[in-house]
N, C-alpha and C positions, 0 to 999 in steps of 0.2 A: 765452424773448421776453426781451430787456433791458427793463428797467422804464425809465420817462420821470420826467423832474423837472418837479411845475407848481411857479413860482416862486410864492412868498409874503410874500420878502426882498427888499429890494435896497441894497446891491450886492451879488451872490454869486459866491462863486468854486466851482467843479467843478473834482474830480478825477478822480471814477471812469469809470465806462462805463454811456450812457445812451442808451437806445434814442429819446430825445427830449425838449426842453426847450420848456416852455409858457408865455408870461406873458401871461397871463388881462387883461382891460381892467380890472382894478379896480384898477390899477396903471402905472407908467413902470417896468420894469426894465434894470437894466443887469448884464450877466453875463459873467463872466472862465470861459472852458474851459481848463480843462491838462489835460483827459485826451482821452476818445472819445465824441463825440454821434453815434451810426449810427444811422438812420430804419430800419426792418423793416417798414413800413407805410405806408397813406394815412390817418395818424391826423391831422394838420394839412400846411399846403402848405409846410411846409417842419420841415426836422429840429428847426433852434432857430427858432419863430415866436413872435414879441414882436408882440401886439395893440392895444399901445397905445405904438407910439414903442418906443425906448428903445436899447442898446446892446447887442452881444457884439465882447470880444477874444478872440478865438482864440489861445492860447498867448502867449507873452513872448518878448523876445530872449535867454532865457537856455531855453523850453518850444517848441522850433519843431516838436516831436512831435506835439502838439495838431490833432484830427483834429474835421470835420464834414461828414456825407454823407449827401446826404438820398435818397429812394426813388423809382424811377419818375419820374413828370413832376414831382417837387415837388423847390422848390429845396434848397440847403444851408440856406442863414439867408432867413425871409422877415420881414419886418417892416413891417407897416400899422399906418394908426391917425392917427400922426403921424410926421414925420422920424425916420429911424434911422441910426445909424451903425455900421458894421463895421472892425473893425483886425485885420488878420492877419496870424498869425506864423509860423503852420505850413498846414495844409491844408483848403480846404475844397472840397468837391464836390456839385454838383446829384446829381440822378438821372441816370438811363441819359438822360431826355431832359429834362432838369429845368436851369433855371439853377444857378448858385453861390449869386447872392446875388439879392435881389430888395425894394426898398424901393418900396413902392406909392405911398409920399408925401412922397417924396425923402430927402436924408440924404445919408452921405458915406461911401468906401469907401478904406482906408488900406491895400495890401496887400504887406508886408513894411517893408525901412530899406534905409539905405546899407550895412549889415552884413549884413543876413538878405536875400541874391538869391534864396531858393530858396523863399520862402514861394508858392504858387500856391493860385487858384479856377480851379475846372476846372469842368465838366458839360457836355453834350450832344454828346459826345465829346471831343477834344479841345481845344474851342473854347467860350466861354461869353457869352453876352451878359447884361453886368452891367445890371439893370433898374432904375432910379432915374426913377420921376414916366416911364416909358416905356422902350423900348430904348435902354440909352446908350451898352453898348462891348464890347468883349472883352477878356478876357485872356488868356493861356496862356503855359506854361512856356517861356521861350526856349531855342533849340535849341544844343547843345554849341559850333556853332559861330561864336553870336553873342557878341560878347566883352562887352557888357552889355545892361541894361533899358535900355529905350527905348520911349515912346509913338508910334505912327503914326496920323497924322489919316487918315481918311475924310471924303469927299467926295460927297453923294449928286447922281447922275446918273437919268437917264431908259432907257436901256439900255447896259451896258457896253461892245457891240462896238461900239457907236458911240464912244462916248466916250475908248477907246482907240486909237479911228484915230486923234480931235481930236489924243491927249498925240503919238503920234508924227508927224500932222506940223507940230505946232507946236516938232519936234524933242527933245522928251522919249522915253523908254524905257520899256517895260512888260516889267519884269525878273521878274513872277508871275503867273499867272493869259492867261486868265479863271478862273476856278474858282466853281462852286456852296458854300455854306457852309450849316451847318445853319439852316433857316427859309426853305429857298427863295431867299435872295438870291444876288447874282453879283457878286463883286470882282474887283479888279486892280489889284497894288502895281507902283507906276509914280517913274522919278529924273526929275525934271525937268532943262533944259537946264544947269542951273545945280550938279546933283550933290544935288538938296535930296532926298529921298524924300518920298514921298505917296502914297494908295491910293484908290481910288473902289469905290462900293458903288452897285448896283441892281434895282429887282424882277424885272427882265426882262436875258437875255443879249443 
């Protein structure tokens, strides 16, 4: 089993292979990962677990192979106790049923850059909820026919079928869905009469 790393100083740069990285509540830690952090068991809520806020930078503009991966229901990165910050240039993945990034007390997530469009945060299959003081959004790798990364805004509605019908009645189009996503919600992706894309999410079909 790959050994883990308990942080004792900050900032810390890691370049090897670890089973977990743990920042105890005795301090606030800033970690840069240039290697591989791959959880092999449920030691902590995330492969990187910082218990008093802090930050993780995964990779760099010239080190895009850095990776962090969770195990089972656990996240790739979990930061609690104070706002956290995650900057990703490589790959961050939750376990088979875990989120990629969980920031329980708020914070920021930056994925990639203008020159690094392959950075990926994933979990729960192909789609991951980013959790910042509650479920916040999702990030997935763009498909080959998508020319560039973009944000798609979701509006909460009561029921997806009725909302989709209102979109069509108002002159819009449903271009994808309805479909169920991990967690049990239902979504549709739409285009309004002026050609702007938006999406809807509901707890039921």
